[in-house]
N, C-alpha and C positions, 0 to 999 in steps of 0.2 A: 720984414725979413731980417733975421738976425745975421750978424757978421758970420763969415765963413768959418767953419771949424775944420781943423786939420784931419787928415785921414787917420793919423795915429790916435787922435782923440776919439774919433768915431769908432775905431776898432776897440778901444778900451771901454767905451760906453756899451757897445754890443756885447762884449765879453762879460761885463758886469751884469747886464740885463739877463743874460743866460746863466748866471751863477758861477762863472769861472773866476771871478775876482775874490771869491771866498775860499779860505783854506778848507781842505777836506777834513771831515770830522776826525777827532783823535780817539773817539770811542766808536763802537759798532753802530752804524747808522740805524735809526729806528723810524717809526712812522712820522715823527716830527720832521726829520730830514727829508723824507719822501714828500711831505706836504710843502716844504720850503722849495724844493726843486719844481714841483708842479705849479706852485704859485708863480714861478718865473717862466717856465716853458709853456704852460697852459695845455699841453698835450704831449703824448708820446706816440710817434708814428709806428704802425705795425707792419711787419713784412715777414714773409714765410721763410726766407733764406736763413739757414742756421750754420753757415760755414764757421762762424765763431760762436755766436749766441743769437737768439732771436732779437730783432732790431729794437724792440721796446725795452729790453733790459739794459741796453748799452748806455743811453743818455744818463741814467742814474749812476752807472759805474764811472762814466767820464767826469761827473761832478762830485761824486761821493767817495770814489775809490771802491775797495772790495766790500761791498754791502751784501747782506744775505738776500738772494733772489726770492726767497720765501716772502720777503717784505712786500714785493710787488704782487706775488701770487695771492697773498692774503687780501691785498687792497682790491683785487679783481673778484674775490670770492663773493657769491650771493649772500645776502643777509643784511641785517640792520647796520652793520659797520662797513658795508661796501663803500669804497672811496673812489672807484673808477667805473666808468661805463664805456662801451665801445660804440663808435659811430663814425660816419664820414665827416672829417674835419679838413685837415690838410690833404690827407688820403685817409684810408682806414686808420683810426687812431683810438687810443685810450684817452679819455678826458675826465677831469675831476667831476664827480657826481653832481656837484652844485651847478654845473653848466648845462645840465640836461634841459632845463626850460629854454635855454638860449638856442637849442637846436630844434625846437618844436616847429618853427617856421619852415625849416628845410624838410622835415618829415611830412608836414602838411602839403607842401608843394610837391614832394615826391609822390604822395598819394594821388595828387591830381595829374601826375605825369610831367611836372614842370621842372623838377630839381633832381634829375638823375641823368645818366648818359642816355643819349637818344635811342640807342638800340633797345635798352631795357625798358624805357618808357613806352616805346611803340609795342614791344612784346607784351607789356602789362595790359595795354588797351585791348589786345587781341586774345588774351587768355585770362579774363577775369574769373571765369568759373574754376579754372585750375588753381588760381591764387586763393580763392575762397576755400577750396578743398584742402590745400596745404595748410592754410591757417587753422582750419578745424582739426587737422592732425596735430599741429603744435599745441592747440588748446587742449586736446584730449591726452596727448602722449608726452608733452614736453616735460623736462628738457630733452630735445631730440636733435640729432645731427642730420644734415641733408642726405648723407650717404645711407641713412636707415630707410629712406623713402625709395631708393632706387629699385625699380621693378615692382613697386607696390601697385596693387590693383585699386584704382579709384573709380568714382562714379562715371568718369568720362573715359575710362579705358586704362590700359597700362601706362604708368608714368615712366618715361625715360629719364635717365640721369640729368640730361641737359635741361629738360623742361622743369623738373623738380628743383634743380639748383637755381634756375632763373626765378622761380616763384619765391624761394627762400630769400634770394637777394632783393627782389622787389619788396617783399614784406619788411625786410630789414631796413631798406632805404626809407620806407614809409613809416617806420617806427611802430608798426603793428606787432612786430616781434623784436627781440633783442638778444644779445649774447648772454646766456646764463653762465657759461664757463667754457673751457676748452679741453678737449681730449687730445693730447699731443698739440697739434696746431689746429685741429678741426673744431669749428664752432659747434657748441650745443645751444640750440635756440629755445627760448621760452617767451611767455608773455611778459611785458614790462611790469605788470602789476604783481607778478610772482617773483620778480628778480630785483627790482629797484626799491629802495627803502620808501616807505609810505611818506615820510617827511619830505622827500625830494619830489615825489609825484604830487604832493599837495602844494608845492611852491607855485606862485602865480606865473602864468605864461606871458611873457612880454609881447608886445606888438612886434612884427617883423622889423620895423624901424628902430625900436629900442634894442632889440637883439643885435641888429647889425652894428649899432653904435657901440654896444658893450663888447662885441667881438672885435671890432676895430680897436677899441681901447685896450683890450687884452693883448692884441697883436702888437700895439705900440709899446706896451710895457715889456713884452718879450723881446722886442728888437732894440729898444733904447733909442735908436735913431734909424730911420729907414725911408725909402721912397714909398710913394703911394702904391706902386705896383707890388712891392714886398709886403706892405701892410695888408693889402687885399689877399695876397697869395697864402698867407699863413693859415687862414680858415677857408680858402677858396671862395672868396666873396666876389660878386659881380660888380662892375663899375656902376651900373644903374641902381644898385642897392647901397652904395657906399659914398658916392661923390658928395651928396648933401650931408651925410653923416660926418665925413671928414671935415667939411667946412664948419659944421657945428662944433666939433672938438677943437678946431683952431680958434673959433670965435670965443669959446668958453675958456681958452687958455690952457687946455690940457695938452694940446700939441702945438709946438713952436716951429714955424717954418725956418729952415736953415739951409745953407749951402755947404756941402761937404767937398773938401779938396779932391779934385779928380773925378767927381761924379758929374754926369751930364744931365741929371734930372734933379728937381727940387727934392729936399728931404724934410722929414718931420721928426723933431726931438720930443720925446715924452717929458713932461714938466718935472717928473720925479726921477728921471734917469740919473743914475750914479755916474760920476765922471772921475774914476780913480786916477791917481797920478802914475800908477803903473800896475800891471797885472802879471802875476807870477804863476801862471797855470801850466799844467802838464797833463795831457790827456790824449788817448786814442779815441777817435770819434767814429760812430757808426755812419754809414753812407746816408742814413735818414735822420741824423741828428738835426734838431732845429737850427743849429748854428750854421749848417752847410747845406740843408736840403733844398734851398733856393739857390741854384748854381750860379746865377749871375750876381747875386749878393755876395757869395763866397769869393767870387772873382774880384768884385769891386772893393770888398773889405780887406782881403788878404792877398790879392794878386795870385789867387790859387784857382787854376782851372781844373774842375773836377767833374768827371762823368763816370757813372757806374757801368761796368763792362760785363755784368753777369750774362747778358743776352747777346754779347758779341762773340762770334766764333773765336776759339782759343788762339788761332794763328793771327788774328787781327787785333788782339788786345794790346794796348800800349803798356799797361801797368799790371794787369792780372784780374783774376775772377772776383775776389772780394777784397777790396782795397780800403784800408782805414787811414784817413788823414791823421797826422800827428801834430797836435797843438803843443807848442813849447813857448812858455812865457806869453808873449802877445801876438805870436805869429804861427801860422801853419807852415811848418818847416820841412815836412816830408810826408811820405805815405808808404804803407807796407801791404803787400799781398799776403794774407795770413789765413790760416785754417787751424781750428781746434780738432786735432785727431784724437778723439776720445778713446777709441779702442786701444790705441797705442800709448795713451797718456802723454801726448806730445803737442805743444803749441808750435806749429810749423810756420816759419816765415819763408815764403817762397821767393820773395824779392823785396828789396827796400830801395827807395828813391829819395833823394834830397832835393829840396827847392833851391833855386840859385842863391837865396839869401840865408840859407841854413847856417847856423853858427858852427864852430869847429867841434863843439861837444855834443852834436846832435846824436851821434851813434850811442854815446854813453847815456844820454838822457832817455833815448828811445828804449834802450835795453832795460833801464830801471823800470820803465812803464810796462814793458813786456813781462818782467818778472812779477810785477804785481798782478797783471792779468792772468798769468799762469797760475798763481795761487788762488785767485778768485774763481777760476774755472775748475780748480781741483786737478790740474794736470801735473805730471811728474817732472817734466823738463821742457826746455826750449831748444829747438833745432833751427839754425839759420842757414839757408842756402845763400852763398855769396853772389847773388844775382842782383842787377840794378846798380846804379852808381853809388848807392850807400851800402849795398849788400856786403862787400868785402870788409868795410870798417865795422859794420854791425857783427859780422861773423867773428872778427878778431876779438871784439869786446866779449862776445858770448864764449869764445874759446878761453879767454883769460879768466872769466868768471868760473868756468868749469874746472880749470886747472887749480884755482886758488883754494 
């Protein structure tokens, strides 16, 4: 067991592992920058809420600044140069195309009804004929959206929306179909052999044990330092699949057991983790950013308690509907309830809140980040409602900027 490392050091290691110790590019980010971010994060979580922008676009912005969103769109496009595919990882996620073989074990288990949520697995066992019919529809008509099947007359009778959607989801989990592209946010499904590059499909498929080891290794690189629970959570791996793999990585020297100041569980440091002397980051983070999507880790690292309140009734929300944490230098110092009002061309800040340790210049730093986000989203102006304990100061800064 290595000597205890300080919480400050652990925080710097975690920020560096996620790419926040690097300066943002001075030129327009390109595919090389995208690859660098993905080599660190290993995935981009997907979510349908577009209050600001779809969740998978935000982590790149947080690390690269105002990048062209077409960069990510092109990386998701079908064809030989496709760089990303979609599958269940942390949740529904975009993953580097090279990791496709590492997910085959999950697809094979899903096809056996072992690696998907219980309700869908049970439904699949009871509706094998419908699943086969839907698969043949994709085979014949793909790329196709699930909504195009609603009310369709199949061999077994009329297909209702719920049944067809369940069949598509089952086939997607099992890897028999995949995302070709999206229309708005709706998936268009097709067969993997018509979507994924041949070179990727020809890669050898590792054993489940080798895949689990590699995914755990990727998780460790993405964390820098983390507890076993966080290492497993990144790709939603089970204890029975990873306990022996963790021990192997420790034995091989890839993971170094450490104690982190203030943490009540053992931690593991990746052997190649950077340990910068300081981090000078500034970023607004999506609720599903890998830096904060494991809420207990965010609390342990940053003393930042974060819960998404989208599904909380408005009158019961503490901070707002779509709240973005604000990372300033080495700490998360605040959060804002924000919305991109595209018809009006306005980035609306409904409320802003400071953490107890927020520095005196938080409002100014936050406004600078908001100005960059406004430009990235192509909006004309920022409007700040002076709600929340940071709201009045942020509104003052916005007012002075407008008057200048």
